[in-house]
C-alpha positions in Angstrom: 0.0 0.0 0.0 1.2 3.5 -0.8 0.4 7.0 0.4 -2.0 9.0 -1.8 -0.2 10.5 -4.8 -3.0 12.5 -6.3 -5.4 15.0 -4.6 -8.0 14.6 -7.4 -7.0 11.6 -9.5 -8.9 11.2 -12.8 -8.9 9.6 -16.3 -6.4 6.6 -16.3 -5.3 5.7 -19.8 -3.0 2.9 -20.9 -0.9 3.3 -24.1 1.9 1.1 -25.4 3.3 4.3 -27.0 3.8 5.8 -23.5 5.1 2.5 -22.1 2.1 2.2 -19.7 -0.3 4.1 -17.6 -1.0 7.8 -17.3 -3.6 9.6 -15.3 -4.3 13.1 -14.0 -4.1 15.0 -10.8 -6.8 17.2 -12.2 -6.9 20.2 -9.8 -3.1 20.3 -9.5 -2.8 20.5 -13.3 -0.4 17.5 -13.5 -0.1 14.4 -15.6 1.2 11.3 -13.7 3.0 8.4 -15.4 3.6 4.9 -13.9 7.0 3.3 -14.9 7.6 -0.4 -15.2 9.5 -0.4 -11.9 6.5 1.1 -10.1 7.8 4.7 -9.8 5.5 7.6 -10.5 6.5 10.7 -12.3 4.5 13.9 -12.2 4.5 16.6 -14.9 2.8 20.0 -14.4 0.9 21.1 -17.6 -1.6 23.8 -16.6 -3.7 25.0 -13.7 -6.2 22.2 -14.4 -6.0 19.2 -16.7 -9.2 17.4 -17.6 -8.1 14.6 -20.0 -5.2 12.9 -21.6 -5.4 10.7 -24.7 -2.8 9.2 -27.0 -2.2 10.7 -30.5 -2.0 8.3 -33.4 1.6 9.2 -34.2 2.8 9.5 -30.6 2.5 12.0 -27.9 -0.8 13.1 -26.4 -3.8 15.5 -26.6 -4.3 17.1 -23.2 -7.5 18.9 -22.1 -6.4 22.0 -20.1 -8.1 24.9 -18.4 -9.5 26.7 -21.5 -8.8 24.4 -24.4 -6.2 21.8 -25.4 -2.5 21.2 -25.6 -0.6 18.8 -27.8 2.4 16.8 -26.5 4.9 15.7 -29.1 6.8 12.4 -29.0 9.8 14.3 -27.5 7.7 15.6 -24.6 7.3 19.2 -25.8 3.8 20.5 -24.9 2.2 23.2 -27.1 -0.9 24.9 -26.0 -3.6 25.4 -28.6 -5.2 28.8 -28.3 -8.9 29.2 -28.7 -10.7 32.6 -28.5 -13.1 32.9 -25.6 -16.6 33.8 -26.7 -18.4 36.5 -24.8 
């Protein structure tokens, strides 16, 4: 048994391209990854992350506070800007 590692854990997704399992600490804005040896890494993306899904050619699409971000296969994250309607 381990101590809690996420305040608000959400959306577990398995992908062979990532080498395993990823999930969110939604309200912390972090994506967590589980390595084969059982270690967990945490990567801060935005103030809130709502979803993470694999892309066909590697990387991920990440739902963030007011839109989406794309993660490339090298780990670079690029926010996609969307105008806010008023």
